[in-house]
VEXLUMRO-700821 format. One record per residue: x, y, z of N, C-alpha, C, O, CB in turn. Coordinates in steps of 0.02 Angstrom, whole numbers, plus 50000, padded with zeros to 5 digits. Atoms other than C-alpha are relative to their C-alpha. Glycine has a CB too. Layout:
REM residues N
XYZXYZXYZXYZXYZ/...
REM end
This chain:
REM residues 447
500565003549967505535008651488500144992650004500384989749955499345001449964/499905007249995505634991051553499524996349953498974998749940499894997650073/500435004050043504954977651437499434997250042499544994150094500404994349966/500585002249962503194973851493499664994349963499654994149901499505005850010/500405005350029502194958251465499305002949988498995005650033499974993650047/500644996950016500614963551375499414997050039498885000150043499874999349926/500545002849958499574951951484499905004150063499395003550096500154992750018/500094995449944499884964751621499555005949982499325009650026500685002750023/500404994450024498904977051515499364997949966498855001349972500415004249953/500595002750034497694966651411499884993150029500234988350012500094999749922/500165006349967496924952851517499514996249956498904997149962499715001250072/500395003350052496304941651377500004992550013500464988949995500285001549929/500065007149984495704924751439499314997449979498874996650020500114998850077/500665002150024494274918951328499764993550032499154992650040500014999249926/500215006349970494284901751407499685001150069499304996850092500604995450008/500304998449935493814910151572499465005349994499175007450044500545002450048/500504994850010492624922751495500225006950022499815010950045499374998250036/499724993849974493774937351537500345003949944500745001149906500514998650057/499634995350042494334952351434499985006750035499455009850042499715000449927/499964993749965494944967751528500615003949975501095001049950500044998950077/499434995750015496094982551496500225003650063499815005550105499835005049944/499724996149945497244990951621499985007449981500075009149923500724997750017/500044992850012497075009751639500635002749967500595007749931499885003650066/499384997550029498915011751588499975000249924500335004149893500584995750022/500075000250074498405007551408499825007049974499995008849918499474994849978/500244993450020497635024951402500395005850031500325011550009499275000750017/499724994449961498705034951523500765000150004501045005250024499744999850069/499285000549990500525029251518500375003649942500335001349886500234992750004/499654996450054501605041951420500544995749966500654996549906500325006350028/499495004250031502975029051392499694995049952499974993649899500414996450054/500355004450046501745016851316499805003849936499845001149881499374997050033/500194995950057501145030951204500595000749951500505000149891499755006950022/499424999350043502905033751138500154993549964500344993649905500625002250040/499885006550031503095015151104499484998649946499634995349896500004994550052/500515000850052501445015251008500215003349935500075000649881499335002950024/499784996750061502195027550886500494995649961500454995149900500325006850016/499495004150032503655015950852499724993349975499864991249919500564998750048/500165007050013502824998950856499324999049967499174993549943500024996250064/500655000550034501085002650787499995004649939499945002349882499425001650049/500094995350056501015018450682500594999949951500495001349892499915007150027/499435000250045502765016550611500114993149971500584992149932500625002250036/499905006950024502554997850575499384996949970499354990949960500254995750056/500655002650021500784996250510499795003749936500075008949920499465000850056/500324996350053499755001050358499565005550031499235004350082499584995349954/500424994549976498895017950382499645003149940499925003849886500425005450037/500404996750052497515026350281500285006949987500425010750033499265000350021/499744993550019498135041550184499485004449966499475010549977500594999249954/500494996050037496695047050072499654995649949499744989549948500345006049965/500335003750053495595042049926500215002949933500375008849927499235000250008/499754998150065496055042649743499635006149971499935010249936499954994249951/500384994450028494675054949700500195006750031499985011950006499264998850010/499734993749974495535067949811500545002849955500665008849954500284998950071/499454997850044496955068549684499884997349930500274993249905500704997550027/500185002950064496115065149516500445002249942500504998549893499285001749985/499634997250057497235076049406500754999750013500984999250070499785007349987/499274999749994499095076349372500205006050043499935011550037500335000649930/499724995049954500055086149506499545001850058499715006250097500175006249961/500414999149941498595085649629500374997250061500784992650055499304996549992/499685002549939499145083149810499555001150060499105005450059500685003550011/500284998849934498525081549988500564998750051501014994650038499384995450014/499535001349945499535082350149499624996550056499044998150070500335006650025/500315003949947499175070250289500554997750048501115000450046499614993849970/499515002449950500075060750428499914992650012499374989950004499925003950066/500025006749971500515043350487500265000850071500865001750082500434994849958/499804998449932500525045350674500245007150003499875011849986500554995150026/499714993349996501675060150701500455001549941500815006549942500385000850064/499584999050059502535058450531499605003549945499105000749922500274993349975/500364996650054501975071350401500134996849932500694994749917500205007449997/499965003550065501615064050228499715004549946499215008049956499614993350003/500244996550059501405071850056499784994749950500194990849926500555004849969/500295004750047500245061749942499875003749935499525008749935499354996750028/500054996350062500355066749759499824995449942499854989349946500665003549985/500055003450065499925062049581500485003749954500405009749941499255000049971/499474996650037501435065649472499795001649928499215000649910500634995649999/500154998050068501555071749292499804994449954499514995749901500585003549972/500215005850039501285054149226499344997050026499104992050000500544994750001/500625002449971499715051849332500094994650052499604991650074499574997349946/499865005249950500555040049456499935002850070500175008350084500714997149989/500074998049930500085040949640500654998350037500924992850030499394996450033/499395001049961501585042949756499915003350068499495007650077500625002949963/500034997249933501875046949939500715000750028501134996450019499564995750048/499334998449975503365054950025499955002850071499425005150092500355005249953/499964996249938503905061150194499975007449982500335009849939500664998350040/500074992850013503365079250197500535003850039500385007450087499275002550019/499434997149965505085084850250500575001249950500774996749915500244995550058/499464998250046506435093950152500644996250019500804995550078500125007650000/499385003649987508065084350133500545004550028501045002050054500244996749936/499484995249978509025100050180500015000850076500504999150108499885006749968/500034998949927508455104550357499374997150032499244998250091500045007450014/500575003549971506865094350378499365004050004498875001650032500174997850066/500624996049997505595108450359499464996849956499614993249909500145007249977/500555002250042503875104450290500095002949930500185008949922499325002050029/499964997750069503985105350101499345003149979499335008149942500194994249953/500664997650018502115108050085499585000950063499464996150099499644995149950/500414998549941501075116550220499275000849983498865002150027500265006350034/500694999350023499485117350115499664993150003499974988049988499975002949928/500345006449990498175104050148499844996449935499874990349933499365001250038/500205003150063497655100949968500075005049944499975011049954499274997350005/499954995550056497935108049795500304996649940500294990549934500415005950019/499685002550060498825106249629500645004049990500625010149987499535000649937/499364996650008500665110249605500494995449965500604989749986500285002350068/499475003850034501985104349483500634999850043501034995150038500155003049932/499394999349961503315109949606499835001950071499395006050084500475005349968/500064998249929503445110649795500675003050022501194999850015499814993750044/499394996549982504705123249861500025000950076499555003650106500045006949965/499934999349927505335122550040500055007450017500465010949988500614996150025/499994992849984504995139550120500625002250039500735008250048499385001850040/499434998249958506575138850225500615002249957500845007849962500204994150046/499414998450040508025138150100499884999249925500354999749885500574995650021/500174999850070507105136349935500174993949958500174994349897500335005749971/499915006150039507515118549886499334998149968498804998850000500284994250044/500625001350037506235113049755499964992849978500464989549962499965004749939/500135007050017505445096349716499424999649951498925003249958499844995950064/500545001250046504385090449571499454995950035499564993250089500254996249936/500555003949971502705082049603500184992650004499844988850039499365000949959/499755006949996503645065649576500464998950059500684993350071500354998249936/499545000549944504715069549729500725001449982501155001850026499954993350031/499314999050022506275072649625500235007150017499875011950004500074998649924/499714993549986507385086749683500195003349933500585000449895500614999550047/499874996750064507445099249538500395006550009500595009649960499365001449964/499614993949989508335113849620500255000450071499884999450119499595006249983/499704998249936509535117549761500215007349993500655009049953500624995350019/499894992850008509545136249784500755001750002501114999550047499625004050054/499304997750003511205144249734500494994150002501014994350035500165004850057/499615006250000511905126949700500735001349979501204999150012499684994849955/499334999250027513395132549597500455004050047501065003050046499965003549932/499604996049954513965144949729500114996650068500434999450112499675006850012/500015003349935513805132249869500654996850022500724994950080499494995050001/499365003249983515575125049862499904993150032500254991350079500405004550047/500125006749975514875107749892500554995249978500824996049924499314997449977/499495005150015516085093149897499674994149964499054993549967500364997750064/500285005850035515855077049794499574995650044499094992550020500564995949970/500405004249955515185067949947499285002350003498814998350004500314999950071/500684997250000513695079649953499654998649933499074996549932500015007550015/500305000950066513405078649765499784992749989499324991549950500495002049946/500165007150009513355059649778499394997850040499124992450029500594995850021/500585001849960511935059949904499355000549960499325004049909499955004550062/500684999650030510105057249857499665006150031499575006550092499594993450013/500324993949976509245074249870499244999949990498905004850006500295006049966/500725000450012507495068249820499624999250066499914997250116499834994249953/500425001449941506045067549944500024992550015500094988449970499285002349988/499985006949978506035051450044499324996749987498814998950015500204999450075/500635003550015504715039549975499804995650059500224993050095500074995749936/500245004949951503615029550092500214993049977500164991549917499235000450008/499785006750020504275011650094499454995949966499604991949922500244996350060/500545003850031502555004750049499405004649987499245009050027499784994150046/500594996250020501055012149958499564995349960499804991949915500195006449959/500465004450037499505002949896499305002850004499155006950048500024992850029/500694997650005497705006049848499524994249999499654989049968499915004449938/500555004950003496114996149879499355003749990499155007650033499984995650064/500654997050016494475001449797500005007650009499525010550034499454996950044/499944992849996495075019349789500275002650066500425008650071499345003049989/499714998149936495705019649970500754999249997501004993849980499694995750058/499275000150005497555023949978500304999050070500135002650117500275006549968/499675001449936498615016550118500765000349989501014998849935499804993050027/499274999950002500455019050157500284997150064499934996550115500255007149989/499665002649940501715011850279500715002750003501045003549952500004992350000/499324997949988503325017950355500474994050007501074994950015500045004450062/499615006149994503914999850365499964996149934499444995949903499764995650059/499985003750064504444989350216499774992850007499634989549957500695000149972/500145007249992504034972450293499274998650016499114992950035500424997250055/500715001349989502144974650312499754995149947500024994949892499585006649999/500285004550050501104961250224499665003949944499535009849953499514995150032/500384996650052500244965450059499355002950028499054999950073499844995249941/500584996549972498804977550089499384995550001499024995450051499855006349959/500595004350001497464965050036500034994650053499524992750081499914996849931/499935004949945498164952350159499885003450067499575000450111500704996849999/500104996349938498184965550296499265001350012499025000550068500395006749998/500714998649993496374970150263499594993650007499094993550042499755004049940/500355006449995495844952050242499285000449979499105004049933500054997350071/500705000250018493994948550237499615006250022499015006750009499684994050030/500314993549988493634965850305499865003649934499485008449932500445004450046/500114997050066493704970150120499274999749979499035004149944500434996649948/500725000450017491894964250103499635006250024499235009149988499684993750031/500354994349971491324978350217500265006649971499885011449964500075000050076/499754994250035492474991050135499675000749932499505006249910500764999649992/500334999950065491704986149968499305003050006499085006749962499954992949971/500684997549991489974990150038499995007650003499495010749984499694997250064/499954992749999490555008050065500255002849934499985007749908500465002350056/499644997050057491675010649914499704998249932499935000749881500724997950002/500315001950063490565002649781499285002749994498915000449951500004992649992/500694997550002488975012549814499855004149938499285004549917499865004250062/500104996150061489235023449661500314996549940500854993749946500295007050008/499725003450059489505016749485500645003249974501015000049937499485000149944/499404996550022490885029649457500505001050056500975004950050499825006749970/499554999349943491735027749625499725004750053499165007150048500675002649977/500214996149943491655037549787500475006050009501055005949988499984995850063/499614994049988492235054749840499825002950068499295001350096499895005249945/500174996049941492325065849993499605006149976499815009549930500635002150039/500354993750013491015079449987500475005750019500785005450072499325000450040/499524994749985492035095649979499925002650071499375003950095499935005649951/500004997849931492525101250152500154994250046500064988350028499345003150019/499865005049949493035091950307500025003550067500045009650071500674996349985/499964997249933493095094350494500604997250036500714991150037499354998550041/499445002149959494665093750600499955003350068499825009450073500685001849965/500014997349932494695095950788500404995450045500594989950024499265000850025/499635004149953495595089350940499594999050063499145002950079500685003350017/500285001049933495055082051105500564998150048501084995550028499454994549999/499495000949949496015080551268499934993150033499754992450091499965005550054/500045006949975496065061651286500374995449952500594997649898499264997850010/499615004850038496885045951219499654997949936499044997549934500154994050043/500275001750066496655040651037499594993650001499144992849960500564999349950/500355006550000496045023251084499295000550027498904995850019500394995050042/500704999049982494465030351160499575000649938499004998449938499925006150045/500374999950063493935034150981500034993249966499554991249933500295005349954/499965006850027494565016950927499424995850026499124992049989500684996850019/500565003649970493265009951047499335002749975498904998949952500035000550076/500664996950010491865022251015499724998849931499114998549922500055007450012/500245000950068491775019450828499594993749989499204993449942500575000049953/500395006250005491075001950854499644998650066499534992850085500464994049981/500345000549935490185005451020499295002649993499185008749991500385003950055/500704997950003488285005651006499705000850069499165003750076499614995049962/500285000149933488045003851194499905007050029499465008050071500464995950046/500024993349970488325022351230499445004349971499295009650000500665003449992/500444995650037487025029151108499445002950042499355009050044499714996449941/500604997749966485485030151218500155003650066499705006550095499534994350013/499824996349940486435037151368500405006349983500245011750009500414995650048/499594994250018487755048751291499625004949957499705011049964500634997749964/500324995850050486635055451152499255000950014498845000749968500104997249930/500704999249983485005058051247499685006149967499115005949945499925000550075/500294994050031484775075651180499854998949926499355001249901500465006150009/500125001650070484955069351002499374995749993498974996949948500614996449970/500595004450004483665055851035499365004050012498855002749980500064994350052/500594995949986482465068751107499825004549941499245005349924500115004250063/500134995950060482675080150956499694995849945499224998049911500665003249975/500285004450050482345065450842499264998650014498854998449969500394993349998/500705001349982480745061850938499555005949983498995004949959499954998550074/500404994150015480125079750919499905000849925499375002949902500335006450028/500074999550073480465079250733499464995349974499104996949926500674998449966/500535004650022479335064250716499315003050009498825000949979500054993350037/500634996549991477985075950778499945006149956499465010049961499935002150072/500044994550048478375088450640500415006150017500375011149981499315001949991/499614994249980479565100150731500714999649971500964994249955500045000550076/499284999750013481305106050681500214998349929499834999249882500344995550046/499685001150064482455100850540499784993549968500104988349976500765000150008/500275006150030481405088450443500404997749939500334992049918499285001149980/499595001950057482635088750297500514994650017500754991149972500365006149972/499525005149979483785077350399499714993049996500074988050005500255001450070/500335006650007482505063250376500194995450058500484990150048500184996749932/499805003449939482725057550553499754992850002499224991249975499745003850061/500195007049991482675039150598499604999250064499705003050112500634995550002/500395001749940481455031850722500414994850038500404988950021499284997449983/499545004549966482675024350846499634994550039499914989250052500435003950048/500385005249966481305014850936499904993949955499884988349980499315002750023/500085005650046481085004350780500634995849994500604989949977499805002649932/499375003750005482914999450784500074994950056500414989850048500595004750002/499915004549942482744991050954499784993049985500014988250017499625002750059/500255006750016481824976550876500434996449949500294990649932499295000549974/499605002950054483174973350747500554995450027500774995950084500315005549957/499465004649983484464959550747500645002149963500615005449911499814992649982/499374998350032486294961350705500564995850029500454990550058500155007450009/499435003749976488034955950751500655003849994500655009749977500054993449964/499334997150005489894959050752500484994749975500364988749982500235002850068/499465004450021491464951750676500675003250019500775009250010499974998649924/499314997949987493264952950734500454996349950500384990349940500214998550073/499575002750052494614950250603500735000250022500905003950067499915003849934/499284999349988496494947150605500245007149985499925010749947500394994949958/499684993450009497604962650612499595005750030499715011550013500125001349927/500324994949959496404971850727499385003349973499145008150003500485005150012/500594996950029494924975950615499374997050031499364991250052499994999149923/500635002549973493134974450675499425003849969499505009349942499985000650078/500594996950028491364978350620499394998250041499344992650068499904997849926/500665001549973489624979650694499495001349945499595005649903499845004350064/500534999250051488044977950589499334998550031499274994550077500134995549939/500695001349978486164978450615499545000949940499685004849895499805004750058/500524998950050484634976850507499725007150008499715009850063499434994750007/500244993150000483884993650460499265000049979499094998049924500425004549951/500715000450015481984995450469499755005649954499215004949924499615000250063/500244994250038481865012250378500455001149939500805006149935499975006450044/499554999850058482745008850213499905006349958500385008949930499904993949957/500164994450043481875023150124500325006550023500325011449986499265000949995/499684994049975482795035850233500755000349983501085005250000499915000550075/499305000050022484495030950161500075003949935499675002949890500254992749991/499894996650064485175042650025500134995249943500004996949885500585004850006/499875005050053485675026949931499364996849974499354994149919500474994650027/500605004050016483905020049929499725001349930499534996549896499475001450051/500274999050067483305028649768500424996849945500184995749889499945007449986/499565003050050484805020849678500094992550009500494989449974500685003350002/499855007049982484665003349750499874995349942500184989949939499604998050060/500125004250058483964996149589500624999549956500804994149932499425002649958/499385000050038485545001349496500534995950035500924992350003500255007149988/499505003849962486604994049635499874992549995500344988649986499995002250074/500165007150006485684977449628500204997349932500464991749927499244998950012/499835002350068485924976349441500764999549992501004995149957499715004849948/499284999850009487774980649455500374995150045500874992250024500255007050013/499625003949951488284970949611499644993850027499944989650059500185004350057/500365005749976486914958549648499585001450062499685006550096500464994450014/500494999149946485544956349777500345000450069500175004750109499504994350000/499705000549933486654951749925500355006550019500235009250073500494994250003/499634993949983487804966849918499545006050004499635010350047500565001349949/500474994449997486384978849882499634999950067499555005250098499504999649942/500365000449937485424972550034500455002050059500235005550104499744992950011/499544998349946486964974150145500205007350001500375010050053500624995749996/499854992950002487284991850087499485004150037499615009750059500065002549928/500534996449965485634996850167499984998550074499585001550110499334998349969/499985001549929486054989350336500415005450036500795009150006500304993050013/499594995849957486784999250481500684996450008500704990650029499665001350069/499335003049994488674996250480500505005250025500525010850000500234996949933/499434996049979490135003550576500614995549998500604990150027499905003150072/499415004250003491864997050538500625004050020500665010050009500094997249930/499394997149975493565000350612500594996449968500674990449977500044999650077/499405002650030495174997950513500595001950044500745007950051500095002549926/499454998749953496634996250633500595003249962500745001049907500224993550035/500124997549932497435007050691499545006050005499275007250060500645001750029/500314993549987496545023450656499575002649943499585008649928500535005050014/500494997850050495235023850518499354996450010499354990450023500274998949928/500665003049991493375020850531499515002549948499555008349926499735001550071/500554998150045491885020950414499354998350037499264992650060500044996449930/500625001149963490175023050493499405001549955499415006349916499975004550063/500614998850038488455021550415499394998450042498914995150020499994995849935/500595000549957487275021850562499525005749986498915004949995500214999950073/500404994250017486655039150511500035001149925499535000549889500245006450039/499854999650071487425042250341500734998249992501084997550041499855007249970/499335002650012489055037050260500535005250015500535010649986500064997549927/499454995449983490575045150339500634996150012500624990250029499825004250063/499345002949987492435041750354500365004650047500375010750038500404998949934/499614995949953493505047550499500694996850011500784990850005499635000750068/499355002349977495315046450549500155003550066499885008850081500565001649947/499794996949937496095049950718500754999150008501024993749994499614996950061/499274999849999497895054650750500245001450071500055006550099500275005349950/499744998749932498805053050917500515005650001501005005449964500314993650029/499544994449992499655069250968500394999450065500985001350068499635006649998/499695001249935500035064951149499584994750035499054992850010500055006650044/500385005349967499465051951274499295002350017498844998350023500374997850064/500664997349981498015063551318499775005349950499405010049969500035002950070/500224995250050497765073051155499974996649932500444993349911500465006249997/500135003550063497045067050988499695004849950499265008849967499544993950011/500304996250054496655075050821499514995649963499664989949946500545002749952/500525003550038495055069750733499905003649934499925009749930499344999750040/500164997150066494675072250549499434995949971499494989749968500625000149953/500585003750025492995067550473499775002849933499825008849920499435000150051/500224998450067492295067350297499324996849987499174991450013500524997749947/500625003050026490595064450217500184996549934500454999749889499445005449990/499825004150058490825050450089499384998949957498844997349982500304993250022/500585000250044489695050149936500194997549931500774997849911499695007149994/499875002150069489525042849760500185005949956499875011249960499404996449971/499834994950049490375052949624499415000849952499134995949928500654998149961/500554998750046489045061249515499314999450031498814999149995500054995549943/500645000649966487675059849646499555006049983499795011649978500094999550076/500484994750016486105069949604499985005250056500055003450115499304997049989/499984994749949486025086849694499514999150057499675000550114499875006649967/500495000749945484445082749791500224994550048500104995150109499314998449971/499765005349955485215066649859500625002250038500725000350095500154993649960/499424997249965486835075749900499785004450058500075004150112500445003949951/500264995849947485855088450000499714995850056499824997250115499475004949973/500305004749952484895074350087500564997050043500524996950104499604994349964/499435003149966486555065950131500335005050049500495003250106500514997549949/499664995149959487325082050197499595002050061499875003150115500165006249960/500424998349942485835086250308500054994650054500074996250113499275001049978/499935005449951485975069150390500705000250032500774999250093499884993249968/499314999949975487875070650407500105005550051500355004350105500495000849942/499884994349956487915087850484499564999850062499715003050112499905006649962/500455000649944486475083350598500334996550059500214998250117499374996249979/499735004349948487485070450694500745001450013500955001950071499914992749981/499284999749994489345072850660500265007150006499885012049999500334996649940/499634993749998490635086750682499855003950065499355002650098499825004449940/500114996249938490815099050828499345003850002499085005350055500565004850010/500644996550002489245107950768499404995449997498844997849995499985004649943/500545004850003488215092050761499694998850068499915001650119500234993649970/500365001449938487045085250892500314994450041500094993250098499294998349985/499735005749964488125070350942500755000350012500984998450065499844993849962/499274999949992489995073050913500235003650064500675001050098500325003249940/499774996849938490165085551057499894995550061500304995650107499635006550010/500115004749944489405072551174500584995250006500844994050061499344996249990/499465004949999490725059951124500655003050025500985000050068500104997049931/499364997249980492205071551143500015001950074500535001350107500155006249958/500034998449929491625077151314500104993750043500474993850092499325003350018/499925006049959491475059351379500694997049992500954993950038499464994849981/499305002250006493195054951306500425003650053500835000650088500285001349929/499614996149953493915069051410499824998350072500254998250116499905007549988/500205002349933492895063551561500344993350017500554992250074499234999350004/499665006449989493615046051539500735001250018501004998150064499954995549938/499304998849987495385052851532500115002750070500595000950104500295004949949/499954997449931495105062451693499884994550051500254994050100499495005750011/500155005449953494325047451779500554994850002500664991750055499354996849981/499475005050003495735036151722500625002150039501084998050048500194998649929/499464997949956496925046551828499954996850068500414997350109500015007650007/500115003249935496205036751974500404993550004500244988649971499254998650012/499595006149994497535024152024499634994350035499834988650029500645001650038/500395005249967496245014852126499564996149952499194991749974499585003050054/500405003450050495425009251963500474996849949500544999449893499505005049966/499495002850046496724997751884499724996649939499994997349884500434995150037/500265004050056495624986751774499315002649980498885003950022499964992650019/500634997650027494194992451661499574994249978499814989449948500125004849941/500465005550013492654981551642499575001149938499074997749928499554999050060/500414998250058492004989251481500144996049938500084998749882500105007249985/499825004150058492504974851368499684993050003499904988449968500764999349996/500295006649987491384960551426499314999149971499094993449961499984998850073/500695000450023489664964651361499964995949934500314997549886499705007049990/500105004050060489104951551234500454994049993500404990349944500105004249941/499555005750007490454938651269499644993349999499894988449972500505000150057/500395006150001489104925851297499734998049932499494992549924499445000650048/500245001550067488624926851113500564998149951500434996349894499625006049972/499445001050045490374924451042500084992849978499944988150016500645002450034/499775006450024490924909950936500625001149958500685006249924499444996349959/499394999650039492604906750857499854998849926499454994349909500534995150025/500105001050072492664908450668499355003149975499075007550007500024992749983/500574997150036491224911950550499344997150026499274991150034500074998749926/500685002449986489394911050602499644998949933499944999649879499615005250044/500365001650062488034906550476499965005949953500005005149892499304997650017/500044994150044487874924450413500665001149965500675002649905499815006150041/499344999150031489744925850383500124994849947500424996249895500554999650053/499925005350050489724909250292499625001849936499865000549881499764993350027/500394998050059488354915950177500355005649962500305006249901499305002150020/499644994550031489414931350145500674997949970500975001649932500115005550051/499375002550025490934920750107500615003050034501145003550004500055001349927/499444997149962492024928650242500174995650059499774991550082499825007250024/499755004249946493064920850380500275004350056500885005050062500544995149974/499754996249943493164931850535500324995550052500204989450053499435004050032/499705003849945494194926550684499474998150052499514992850082500575004050033/500555001649954492624927550792499385003849978499415009049945500195001850072/500654997350020490784931350770499565000750062499634996950110499664995449948/500494999149947489414937850883499335001849970499305004649915500235005350051/500674998750026487544939550861499555002150057499624999650113499714993849963/500464998049948486164948250957499535005449977499535007349918500385002350060/500484994850015484814961450966500345006850001500915007450024499424999950049/499734993250000485084980050941500135002350072500635005650085499525004949965/499914997949930484864982651129500584996350032500854998650083499374998850039/499445003749971486214969551162500655003849997501045003650045500084993449965/499424995550008487574981251095500634997450034500834999850087499825006950027/499425003349972489094970451125500625004550001500685009149961500154993749961/499344996849996490814976651177500544995549971501134997249974500165001850072/499515004650029491654961851093500355002649937500895000149922499664993649983/499614997350057492114972150936500655003350021501085004649979499585005049963/499374997049977493474979851046500564994950006501154996850010499885003350068/499505005049985494374963351068500544999649945501134999549960499684993250009/499525000750055495184961950895500515005750000501115004349993499644999649933/499494994650000495994979350901500514999450056501105000550046499665006650005/499525000349944496754976651073500434993749998500994993750024499625000250066/499565005850011497384959351030500565001949952501144999949962499594994049973/499484997850047498284967150882500465005150032501065004950021499685002849936/499594995149963498874981650989500514996450043501104998150041499555004550043/499545003749956499614969451115500524996149960501104995849979499604995150045/499535003950041500394958650978500555004449971501145002649974499624996649942/499504995550029501254973350893500465002950053501065003550043499665005549961/499594997249946501834980951056500484994950028501064996550041499555002750056/499575005249972502514964451121500584998549951501154997649972499604993650014/499475001450050503454961150958500515005650000501115004349998499694999149929/499544994450001504194978550959500465000250061501065001450054499625006549995/499594999849940504784977851139500484994150004500994994450037499555000150062/499555005750002505534960851107500535000649945500974996349939499604993649989/499504998850051506524968050962499934995749938500434994449903500674999150028/500105004250059505754957350826499455003049955499045007049978499824992850020/500524997850046504694960450672499334997050018499294991250039500204998249927/500675002549986502834958850695499724996149941499194993049948499535005750016/500295002750061502614952250518500384993949974500184991049924499995005249947/499615005850025503924938450500499724993550028499984988150013500745000850019/
REM end
């Protein structure tokens, strides 16, 4: 593919009040292949949370882009991550999603690996007539070049030159803390998860996770069900929110370096949060400011492919690009470890109400992603205008609220709930363009 100037794809001219994307960003198969090399293979990616592997020899399998990864806790209790590929012929060493195993044995030729990644057996080794050159090779699983943890969230990278994880996350850590510090004993995924695919580009989910503008049009049926419940009908255990009350609330957005962004709004119905009965403990442990912010509506996006949303209840999702027009989604309900059974049930009713293919909203989103992908086949529509809403509220750097929080975003926006800005999309696409341009120019994005 010819080297392209990213300004041909991301028209970013803040001085002129312009931010547009070209349709090729979502439809070009060659760009998709370059994304694998220059974004997913050169960036930090979310792998899992520590509470998924609490015991020695626990493991989960996951992916970075199209690269399979085995995340383990070895016999000494150390967290490690490896390419989930046998050194012999490249077969998956572990095809199970989660479990506990001291040893992983490749099903193809029987090579075996300890939970530490060390090769402990080559089947029929003595009869193999191997030469010294083979014996001198490293037969252990290939470790990820970088692995780090923040507040129980485990990230890995296929590149060794990425910045330290805390530098990569930057001041987005404040908002991660609001999710990961809700329980005094840490956070866990409620057992179970949902995985499904949709026939559209992965960046449509990158947008949607911090897009409030679509709610009242895409999710009309959900809004109508919520209205009937307020009259006493249906699943009252979900403790539905009165969305009309949200329209009067104020909020904002922040864009951070390295492509992260967040939207937030005041929440008028605090008592409907599963966290609310515990907020006194949270205030005592973390202080008034963080406790108050934990009760606000917040959706955050960690570039490139992890999001935490708390507009309904606390959930974490990842999305994995499979092809230019095919994406895998995986979503989890996130909860405090040791949460009381009645609050866990409360949380689950809210979660299942909105999310997952069986929920009242997720199917709406996946359908419109696929509708977008079909519509983007129109060559007569080169530039998309869905990135301008709210630009009139933007300011560079920290606004007064960010200053009170002690964070330094690259840009800030403020407005009403009905304003629903599209400016949270800017930071991810600026980082997308930066990484893609660096990769096509043959230079490191981090030097």
